[in-house]
N, C-alpha and C positions, 0 to 999 in steps of 0.2 A: 503492499499500499504506500502511496507517493504521502511522503513526508511533510507536513504544512506548519508555516512559520509560526509562532506562538504571540510573537510582539512585531511588532511595527514601528520603526523610527520614526518622530512628529515630521522631520524633513521630508523622507518619503512622500506622507502626505500633501505635503505642501507640493511636490513636485507633482503629483498629480494632477491635481487643478481639480475644475468641477467636471469634465467629461469623464472621467475615469466611472468603470462601473464598478462602484463599491458603495457599500454603504455604511457610513459613520452613526455608532449607534452610542448616543451620548447616556451615561447613567449617572448623572449628578443631580441633584436636586433641582427642581423647575425653577426657582428664584436664581440660583447659579447659571443654568442654562439662559436663562433670559438676560441676565446681566451681559454674558459673555459666553461665545460658542463660536465654534468650525460653521464657515457657512458651507451649508447644506447637511449639517448633523442633525440627528431626530434624535429626541429627546423619549424617555423612559426611565422616569425619577426612581431609579432603585437603588439609589447610595447607601441610604441607612440600612435599608435589607440586606444587603449585600456584604454590608461591614458586618454584620450578627452575622456572615453565612447562611443568610435565608432566601433562597432562591425559588421561592412561591411566586414571588412577581414578576419574573422575568420565565417562567413556565407557561404562567399568561400570557405572557406576552409575545409570546412565540410565534403570532400569528399576523402580527407587525413586522416581522424581521425577516424580509428574503432571503430564501435557502439558497439562491443558484448563483450569488456575487458574494466578495468577501466581505466579512464583516470586521469592521476595524473598532473596536470599544474605546471610549474614551472616559476618564474621568478624573480626579481631582492632583491624583499623583502616580497614577498606575495602579494601583492595587487592590481596589474593587471590581476595575476595569478586567484585570487578568483573571479575578475568578469567574467574572461572566463569561470572559472569553473563552476559559476551561469548560465550564459550563455548556456553551452553544458545541464546541465541538466534540465534547461527549454525545450530541444529540448530531452530530452528522454537519455542523457548519465549516466553513473555513473561515475560521475567527481568529484574531489576532487582538491584542491589548496593545493600546497607544505607550511607547516606553515614557514614562514621565508625566502622562496624565496631560492638562492643561498648563501644569507647569512647564513641562518639557517642550507645548505649544507657543509659549513664550519666547523660549529661545530660539526659535529657529530663527535664521536669519541666509537670505539668498541674493545671490550678486548677480547683478546685469552691467551689461555693456549699453550705455545712453545713446543710441542713434540719433546725429545730429550736436552732439556735445563732446566733440573730440576730449580725450583725457578724464573724463566723467565714469567713474562705477557707482551704479544705485545699489544699497544694500538694503533688502527689503525684511522687515519682520512683519512676515502676516498675522503672527498671532495679537500683535500691538496697534499695529497700525503706524511704525515708525520708520521713517526713512532717515538712512545717513550714506556718507559717500566717502570715497576714496576720489580723489582728483589728485591727476599728476602730468608731470612732460619729463620728458630728460632722464628717465628713468627715477626722478622723486616725487615723494607723493605725500600729499595734508589730509589728514583723515577730519573728516566733518560732521559733527553732533552723534560722535559714537554710543555705542551701546554698552552697556557695565559689563559685556561678555567681549573684551579685547583681544582674543586670542583671533576671535573672527575674523581682523581686520589685517593682525599680522601674518593670518593664513591666508589672504588676498594677496595682500602684498608680495608675500613670499611666492606664490603660486605666479605672479604677474615680473617677476625680479624686480620690483620696485621697493626703494628706500623710504620708509615714513619719516620724514624729518620735522613733523610739526603733527600740532592737533588744535583744531578749534570748534569750539563751542558758538553756535549762530548765538545764546542767549542761558539764560539758567533754566533751565526746564524743570516742570511743574510734572511732567506726566510718564517721565522715564529716568530714574538713576545713569547720570553721566557716567559713562568711561572716559571722558578726557582727561582728567587729571592721572588717572592712573594709568592709561596709556602713554601718556606722555611722560610719566616718572618712569616708567617701566623702558622705554628705549631712550631717557636722556634727549629729550627735545623739549620744544617750545610750547606751553599751551596756552590758548588766542585766546581771550575774553573781554568783550566793553568792558569798560571800567565801572559801568552803573550797574552792572548784573554781576559783579564782585564777590558781594555778600561778605562773609566773614575769611574768603579765602585767602593765605597767606604767601602763595604764589602762583603767579601767574603774567603774561606781557599783556599787558591794557592797548588796546586797542580802539581808534577814535575813525569818524566820519573821513571818509580819505584815503585812510593808510592803505598801502600797498605788503602784502605778505608772498614773497617769492617762491614759486615751484617751479623748479629747473631753469626753462628761459622765461616762463610767462608769470603770472601772478595773479592772485584776488585783490579786487578792491573792494576796501568794506565799505558796505551804504548803511548809517546809523536809520536804523527803522522803528523806532521805539512805538510802543502801543500795546503789544503782547505783553511784553515787560519792559521798563525802562532801557535796556540796553539790548535789547535786540538788533541785531544786524542780518541784511541779507550780503551776499555776496556776489559781486560780477568775477566772472572768470570766462574774457572773451565776448562772446556771446550768449552767454547761459548766466542765468542768474539761479541762485542758491536762496530761496525765499525763506529759509528757516521756517518757523511758526509766524510770520506775517500775512503771507499769501498762501493759500491751498488752491485746490483746482475748483470746489464749489463754495468757498467761502474764505473766512479769514481767522488769525489769532484771536482768539478771546482776551477781551481786556481785564478781565477781574478776579486773575489769577494773584496778582499782587498784594493788591488790597482791594477788597469785594463791598467795602465803605460807595454806596450811591454815588457819591460825589466823585471819588477817585476813580471810579470804572467810567461814568462820563469824560473824565478829565482823559482818562488813558485812550478811549476810545475813539476822542479828538485826534491823540497823537497819531491814534493808528490811520484816521483818514489822512492826514497830513502825508504820514510815511505812503502809503498806497497813491497818492497824490503824484509823487516824488518818482515809485517804480511806472504809473501808468506813462510817466513822459518817455520811458523808452521803446525803441523800435518794436514793431508788432511780431518780426522774427525773431525777438530775446526766448530762446528758451526760458523755461519756467521749470524749475525744480525743487519743491516745496520738503517741506519737513515732515509731512504725516500725509497719509490718504484714511478716507473713511471704508467705504464701499466699493470702490472703482476698483476693477478686475485688471486692469491694461498692466502687463509688468514689460521691462520699467514702466514707473509712471513718471510720465514726462508729456509735456504741452508747449505752447507759444504763449506769447503776450496777446496777440492777435486774439486766438482762440477763447482767451479769457475774457476780453471784451463781451464776447457773445457768452460763455457759457457761467459766468460767475456777475451775479446780481449784484452784489456786496462792490465790488471794484470799480462798476461803473456810475455809481450814485454820486451826484456833483452837488450835493450838498450837504455840508459837515453836519446839518441840525439832524436830517434828514438819515444819515448814515449812523447817526449815535442813537438816535431812536429805535431803528431797525436791531442793530448789533445787541441793545440791553435790552429789549423786548423778546429779544429770540433765545436768549441765553439759556445752555440746558444745566444739563447735570455734569457737575464739575468733576474732575477726575478724581478719582478714588485715592486716598492717603496723598493730596499732592501737596500740603501743609509738612508732611514729614517728607515727603520726594526732595522739595527744596531746598528743607534742613542738611539734608545730606548732600546735595549738590552746592550748597553753601560751606562746607563744611563744619557746619554748626553738629552732626550727628556722624557718628562712624558707619562707613557699609559693613554692615553683617549680615550672616546667612538670613537675619527675620529682614532686615531692609530691605536687601535685595528682592524679596518677594511682594514688595510694598506697588511694584508698577503692574502686577499681573491683573487684566480687566480689558474692558473697551478703552479705545482713546477717546477724550473728549476735551482733546484743546480746540475744536474749531468754534468758532462763533454762533456758527448755525447748524 
């Protein structure tokens, strides 16, 4: 009899995409599934039963689970899903447990060359909606907005025979733990951040509007675009704009994560409007690479400023008052644990096994 795999790597699920003939079975509690799940996963909330090794609910749900395709079972950390997968295999299913559960899903990184953006590699975290970049020229590379899993960037650079010479954070992140300082310290290279977002950090290279950061024979131009945070920056690299959390595909960065007082939010939204007006002055053919995505499925995630003028309603609002009202009225749920994440990124709280898990969940950095 053919041996079947009992476990599947989260990265393999990311590779399969939406068209794969597999069935993703999420056995977590319904509220956890509704808050954050893999696109296309089907929820049968059996987590508490499976913890007790009670398989009655799973037995009753067999009619909901197809037997003619592989079944990949998902839970929190891979324990209850392994039990469910074993139960299903005993009944003839081709079932495997996703290694590490949703925690493992949050760690997946995939790299793509960006067509039309020479020298730019986009690193996608499908589980968190985060985008980061390796930008290179003449074998030198700078990493922009890295996740805490810094080995991912070291590995990509090694595969491409690139030397990482610097790390940039476009702002002090509130949705994920930055690997910027960790990566820079490990490689003994500069860590760049706008001074307005430095918090209590004791070492970084402060950048301001108009500064240039060399990469091989090319350079980044720092564009100060406050609003999402006081020190938010976008980075021009020739005809490419890495827009950080200032401008997304269908939205803009939310202005309430620095100070949620109504007056402060409105003031930050006004700054964001001004920043977007500056970006809007760039040529239509400017390639725009944001710091996050929501439910967009294109990989890599890339657009042009001309396209955004037709798809992003917030970018084309020409009244500051109307823009501020629209943004303030449409603010949704804030990123989970964002205050503690900012404390970690500001150097006020150490990175630990506990704080490393704070970022797991849906991305909510967009204003709408």
